[in-house]
Structure formats: structure tokens, C-alpha cells
N, C-alpha and C positions, 0 to 999 in steps of 0.2 A: 504494500500500500504506500509505503514511503517513496518508492520509485515513481509511482504515478504522480504524487504531489511534486516531487522534484522535477519531473519532466514538464509539468504544466507551469510550475513556478520558474523554471529555467527559461521559459519563452519570454521574449520581449513583448511589450504592449502591442506593437505593430503586428507581430506574429500572431498574437492572440486574436486581434481584430480580423486579420486575414483568414485565420482558421474559422472563426465564428461566421464570417460572411461567405466563405468558400463552400461550406457544406450545404447551406440552403441554396446557394447559387447553382451548385452542380445538380442538386435535386430538381431545381426549376428548369435548368437546361435539359435534363433528361426527360422531364415531363413534356416540355415543348416539342422535343424531337419525337417522342412517342405519339403525341396528338397529330403531328404532321404526317407521320407514317400511317396512322389509322385513317385519317381523312383521305389520304391518297389511295388507300385500299378501297375505301367505300365508293370513291368515284369510279373505280374500275368494275365494281360489282354491278351486274345487271339483274334485275329481279324479273324473272319470267312469271307471267301470270298476273300482272298487276291490273290489266284492263280486261273487261268482259269482251267476249267474242260471241258471234251468233253464227250458227251453222244451219243451213237450210238443206234438207235432204228430201229426195223423192223416194218414196217407199212403195213397193207393190201393195195393192189393196189387200190381197190375201195375207200379207205379212203383218199388216197393221194390227189385226186382232191378236196375234201372238205377241207383239210388242206391248200392247196394252194389257193383255191377260184378262182372266176372269175377274170382273168387277174392278178392273184397273189395277190389279195386284202387281203385275210385272212392272208397269210404268211407275207406280208408287215406290216400289222397291228400288228401281233404277234411280229415281230422283233422290231417294234417301241415301243410297250408296255413293253416288257421284256428287251430289250437291248441285247438279245442273238443273236448269229449268227446261222442261221438255213439254212442248205443246204440239198436239196433232191438229192440223188445219181441218176444219169441217167440210171444206169443199173438195170434191174429187177433181183430179186433173187427169182425165182419161181413166186408165186403170191403175193410177197411182194416187197417193196422198202425200201432202207436204208435211214434213216433220221439222219443227223449229227447236233447236237446242241452243241454249245460251248459258253463259257462265264463264268462269276462268278457263283459259286454254286447256289445262289438264282435265278439268271436269268435262268440258265439251268433247275432248278426244276420247275419254273413257266411254262416255255415253254413245258417241258415234260408232266406236268399235263394237259395242254391244248390239246396236241396231243392225250393223252390217253382218253380225254373226247369226242373227235370227233367220232361220229358214223354216218356212211352213213345211209340215210333214208331206212326204210324197203320197200321192193318192194311192189307195189300195185297189188293186185290180181284183175283181171277183174271180176266184178260181173254182172250177167245177170238175167233178170226177165223172168220167163217162162210164158206160156199162162194162168196159174192159178193164177198168181200174186206172186208166190214164188221166192225168190232170191236164187241164188246158185253161187258158185265160179266155174269159168272155169279153166280147167287145162292149164298150160302154155306150 
């Protein structure tokens, strides 16, 4: 303990002032440099998905009922999972309907991919067995 007192007491007044000012000054300089570094990094960051987008899709009429589901169950689940707003236009455009998807880009893309993945089931062809035991397809 006596060496600590002697080292401090052995310093001149000017050295004590310089030491007293030097430590806070170096901390201040380090803080300023850190802030500049952080601000320069923030300028380079681009935030994807800040703005809403709107996707308009034309969907075959027969696929719309599978997208909506029984009592709207499928479309409600899709809205809940993606967070996107999904609206089905009430007007038919030929044999298609217009689907409007809006939200953040990620939400819209997930909803769009789901809609593209929906396929109506293939129609079942009636199969009949003849007298000889052979099966054949009937014409519709």
C-alpha cells in the first residue's frame, strides 16, 4: 500500500492533472469512435420488408374452392400463418378468379407459394368390370 501512495505522491501536479484528464478523454474518444463505427454500419444495412406489396394472381375457378376451404378454413389458416391479407375478387374473369395478396414481401411470397401449390384433385374416372372380369374406364 505504501508503494501506491509513493507513486501517486511522487507525481508532479502537472502529471496528476494530465492523468486525471487523460483517462476521461480517452474514454470519450473511444466512445466517439464506437458511435461513428455503429452509425456507418447502420447506413449500410438495408431492411427488407419495410413496405407493403400487393400481388394480384389469377387462379383457376376450380382451385379457388380448395384455396378457400370449407367455411373459409384454409384461407383463414393461411392468413393467420402468413400475416398477409388475402382477398378473393367476387367477379369471375372467364374461368379464373382474381386473388389479391398484400402485406410485407415475405408474407406475400409465402402466401403466393401456397396458392401456387394448391391443385384441385384429379377427376375420378368411373371404372367398370365386364362379364369376363376385365376392368375398363367408362366415358364421361
